[in-house]
Structures are given as structure tokens and as C-alpha cells.
N, C-alpha and C positions, 0 to 999 in steps of 0.2 A: 864815694861817693856813690859813680858812673858803675862800677859794684854794684853795692846795692840795690839804686835801681833797676838792674838788669837780675839781681835776685828776685823783688817783688815783680817784674812783670815775668818771669816764670811762673812764680809762683798762679799770676792770675789764669796766665793760659792754662792752665793746668788745673784750677777750679774748675771753668769755662766747662773745659775738657769732659773734668766728672760732673760735672751736674748734666751732660750732653749727652752722658754715655744712661743715668741717671734716670732722665727723662724720657729713652730712649727704652729700657727697661721698664720704665712704670706703663708706659704703650701696650705693649708687648702683651706687658702679664694683661692691660685690663681686658676684659670679658666684653663683644659686640652686642653694641647699642641692641636691644629689643626695640625694635619696631614695629608697630601693630598690624594685624594684618587683617583680614574680613576673616569673619565665621563662613563654618558650609551653607546656612542661612544665603549668609549675603553673596559669598560665591554663585550659586542656586538659584536664583532671585538676577546677578546679572547675566547668566547665561541663558534665561530668559528670555534678557530683552534684550540680547543679541538677535537671538530668535526672531525676534516681533519686528527687530530692525533690517533683519537681513529681507523680511518681506516689504515692508516698505521700499527700499531698496530697489529689490528686485521690478515692485510693482509700475515703478518711476522708469523703469527702464523699460519695460512694453510700448513697441510703436505702434504707429497706425495699420502694421504689413503683419500684427500678429492676428493668430485665429478664433477665430468666435471664443474658445474654450479661454485663452488665453486675454481675451476681451474680456468675459464676464472678471471673471476669479481677477485683474486688475480691480474693474468698479466694485467688485465686494471687500477686500483685503483692502485698498484706499481708502476706506472707511471706517472699517473694523482692526486694524495692524497697531493703526496710530493712539486708538483709543485703550487695548490689550500692553501696549509698550507703556503708555500712562500709568496704567496698575501697576507694572511694579516697578515704578520706577522709572521710566527712561532709562536711556543708553549709560554707563557710569565712562567719564573719560578723567585719567588719572592724572593728565597736565591739558588742560586745555586750551593754555596760551603759550602752548610750547608749540613749534612751529616741524610742522616733519622731519621729518629725520629725510635729505635725501637719499639713501642709500633704498630708500622701505620704496618694496613695492607693490600697487594691489595685487590680490588675484583674480582668478576668471571669477565674475559677476555667476551670481547658482539664479536660473531661469526661475520666474515666480512660481510656478508649479514645485519642483525641485521644492525650495528656499519653504512652502507650504505642507508641503508633505513631513519633510526636514524635520519641521515641526511642530507639524501636529503630534506625531508619534513623539518627539524627543520632550514636551507637552506630560500626554499623558501616561507613558511611563514616570516621568518625575514627577508625579499625581502622584503612582503607589509607589511608592518608596520617597518619604517626605516626612520628615520629622515636627514638623512649625506647621500648624493646620492654616493659618491664613493662605502662604504662597500654596499648600497644596490645592488645596481652591481654586484659587488662581490658575493654578497651572491648569488642575482636568475642567476647571471650567471654557478657556483657551482654547487648549485642546479639544474639544468637542465641536467649541466653534469655530476650529479651522477642518476639522471634518464632514463639518455641512458647507462649510465656502466652497472645497475642494469639490463632493458633492453634484451643487447645485451647477454649477460652471460643467459635471460632465452633463447634466440631465437634461440641459437648458438645449445644448448643441446637439445630445440625440432626441430631444424634442423636436424641437426644427427642422433632421434630419429623416425624424419617422414620424410621421402622424397621427401612426400606431402605438406608440412609446403607451406602456401603460399609464394610466393617472393613479391610481389608486390596488397598490403593492408593498408590502412588509418589505421596509429599507432597512439594514444593516452596517451601524458603523464599519470605517474600512481602516488599519491600524494594524504596526505589527503590533503593539504594545494590549489590544484586545485579541488575542490570535484565535478565539472561540467565541466570535459574538454572540450573545444570548440575550433575550425582553426577559426574561425570568431570573427570578432566581434559586437559586440550589436550599438542598436542604438544609444546608451549613447556616442560610443564610443570620444575619443579625437584626436586622429592623422587625420591627418590633411588630405581633402579629396586629395588634391593633391598625399599624398602618398599611403591611401587607392587603386587611380584609377593605380599606378605606380605598384602596386601589385597584380591588376588584371592583368595589362595587360603583369604583369614576368610570372603569372602562362600559359596566354595564348598562348605564343610565348616559354611555355616547353610545350604544348600542341605540339603543332603543331613540335616540334623536337622532339616527341615519334611516332610523327606519318612521318616522316622521318626514324627515328631506326627503326622501325617496316616496311615500302619500302624496305629495303635494307635487312632485315634478314625475318626469318621462321621459322618454328612452335613452340615451347615449347619460347622460345627469341619475335619471333614477339606477339604472346600474352603477353606476358610481358611487352610488349612495351607497347599496344594497354590496355590493363591495368592503368596503371601507367594513357596514354593518358586521357581519362575516370579521370581518376582522377581530374588531373590536371586542364580540362577543367570546370570541376562540381564546382572545386575552384573558378575560376576566374568567375565564373556565378553568385553564390554563393556572393562573395565580393560585387558585383555591386549591385547589389538587396537587399543588409543587409546594407549597407555603401549609395546605393542612386547615387556615384560617374562616373562620364562622364564617359561613356562604350567605353574606346579608342583601340578595341581589331581592329583587320585584319585577312581575309583571308590568308595574307602569312607574314613570316618574315623571316628572313636570316637565314637560321641554322648552328649550329659550322662545323668546318670544317672535326671535330672525326665523324659527322653524317653519314655524306660517305661512311665512310672507314671496315675494315673487326672487325669481334667483337669485339675482345679488344679495337678495337677505338672507338665502338660500347658505349662500358661497359666506358669506363672512359670520354665521352663525357654524359652519362648519369649523374654519379655517382661527375663530375664537375656541372652538372647543380643542380640538388637535393641542393651541397652545396654550392650552392652561392647566395641560394634559405632561405636555414639553417643559414646563416652569414647571412642574410637582416635583417631578426626575429629575432633575438636575441641578432645584436646589436640595434632596436628597442625597445626591449623588457626591455633592458638595461639601456634608458634612458626614454622611458616612464614613467606614472604616472601608482602606482599598478592597478588600474583600468583595465590597459589593457593589464597589465603585461602578467597571465593567455593565454591568447589563442595567444598572439605573443608567451607567453617560449611553447604556444601545437605546434604550427603551425613549428616553427622551431623542434621545436622533430622530428614532424611529417616525416620532409623534412630528417634530419639526420641519422634518425633509416631508412630510408628509402637508401640513400646513402650506408647505410652501411650494410642494408640487399642486397645491391646488388654484392656485396663483398663476398670473398671465404674462410672462414673461421675468421681468423686474420687479412685478408687483410682488409674486411667490420670494423676492430677496428683502422685501421686510420682516418679514418671521425670526431671522436669522441673527439673532443677538450678539455681541462682542464677548460676552461676557455670562454664557448665558447660567441661571440661576443662580447667581449673587445679585444680591436689589441695589438698584441704582442705574443702572448698565442698561448702555440700547447701543441703538450702530443706525446712523442715516441710510434710509430708503436707500437705495442705490445706484452705488451708496448702502 
């Protein structure tokens, strides 16, 4: 009897061992699980959001001892970076409820100017090399906005230090993503001829409005309007010459009602006119092919920057949007 029990016990042990070996063998042959992973667009969106979060973090770190340039940039980006971050879908956190690893050590905080420069160049470069049209437009608009805020912070600092700094001049976007900035299309542009003709006409209408503003003013203000008139006239001619489109310019146009008002009204008319041109160029950049984006960004930048330069200090910042060219976006002034 006891012998039979020992036989059965040995058999049971052997069976359990065989099952265990079989299970091990089965697990070894099973392919690893195919976990879902983010696609390229999601990864690009997450990378863009991280750049905006870095700006927010750097802006929060700016202290009272900061330079005037850093203080201006902080005021601008404290309002605009959160709007851009939200447009990119916010910062992705894989495990929001997880406690941080005790071995993790934060890297050095980037200063605000460096964070803005990095994001500006990365956004513009990404917009030139994307397959998703929505993210392409969003990246380009973000890069253009950052180009404007970084320029404005420097411009305000220089204007305060040098009263003779010119208010009117052609300003070109600065970015490693646009190595040869220009406000003009080349012969290979894919922009429809009708649109180019409309742009040339709009610049010539601006030329006429500045003539009216100059006729209603005197001294430094008059010189300012005449200088911008000459730039607008040259732009209209250059677009027509570069693209060979129909010349629809006229000698006289209907000027805005504000153009005949007092000095504040004239300033309002000039700013509104430049912003309208800038919005148009930025909107075209958002929907056109990468080959045309750089010059459209530059043309938008020049018009936005001129409108901002017409303003007085923080008032000029009002014209710089968080996402230029995209409908339904704005930035809080001053701010």
C-alpha cells in the first residue's frame, strides 16, 4: 500500500514538473506584446508642446533683477506661450499619478531668450518638413509669433537706449530656419497670379494711404509716413516685377476715414493697415507649400513689426498674436 502511494506521489511530482517546463517553453515562444506607440505626428506635436512648456518655465524663472529685454520678453511670452501650448494639445505626461523617481535630477534651466530662440527655430524648421497640414500651420504660426516677440523685446530695449532708432524700416525675420530672408516671391512661386496681383494692389493702396497721412501731418510724423510710403510703393513694384502678374495699380484710392483725423487717429489707421497686411500674409503662409512659406513669413513679420514699432512701448505689443494667420487666435496685450 505504501509502495503504491509512493509511486503515485512520484508520478504527481513528475507531472507538475512537466507542466512547469511546458509552461516555460510556451512563454518563451510567445512573441512580445505589441504595445501601441505614438505616430510621427503625435511625436512632433509632443515635441512642440515641450518647447512651449520650456518657455513658460523660463518665463516664470525671470526675477526682478532681469534686464529690460528679458522683462519685456517675459511679459510677452507669459501671455502667448500658454496659448500656443494649449493649441498643441498641452504637455503629454505618461504617468500623471506616478511619484517622481528619487534618482531623477533636473537639468539646468534654460534662460528665456534661449528657450524662445530654440522654439522659434524648431517650429519654423518643423513647418517646412511636415506631412500633417494642421500641425504644419500651427508650427509655422508659432515660430512666426516667437520671431516677433524676440524681435520686439530687443527693439524696445534699443528704442529706450537710443531715441534716434528708426521707427520705419523694412525688418526681416531672423531664424536659422530661414537662412536667406526675403519679402518677395521667386519665379517658381506656387502662389496664384491673382493672389500676387492682389497683394501688389494692397501694397499700392497702402502707399496711397501713407501719402494721405503725410499730407495731414508735419515734421517727424510726416517724415515717418513718407518713409513707409516709399517702402510700400517699392514692394508693390517688386512683386509685379518678380512674378510678372497683372498690374492693377491706380493713381488714387479711397483712404481709410481715420487717415484724415488727428495724430492718434492717423496712427490707428496706419497700424490697422499694417496688421491687415500681416494677417493676410500669415494666413497665406499657413496654407501654402513649404517653398513659399519663408517669404510669406518674412512679409508678415515686416508688417507686424512695423505696426508694433508705430506703437508706444507696451502698446506696440498688442499687435503681436500668439498664432498669427490662424483664425480665432489672439494674445492678451501687455501680455
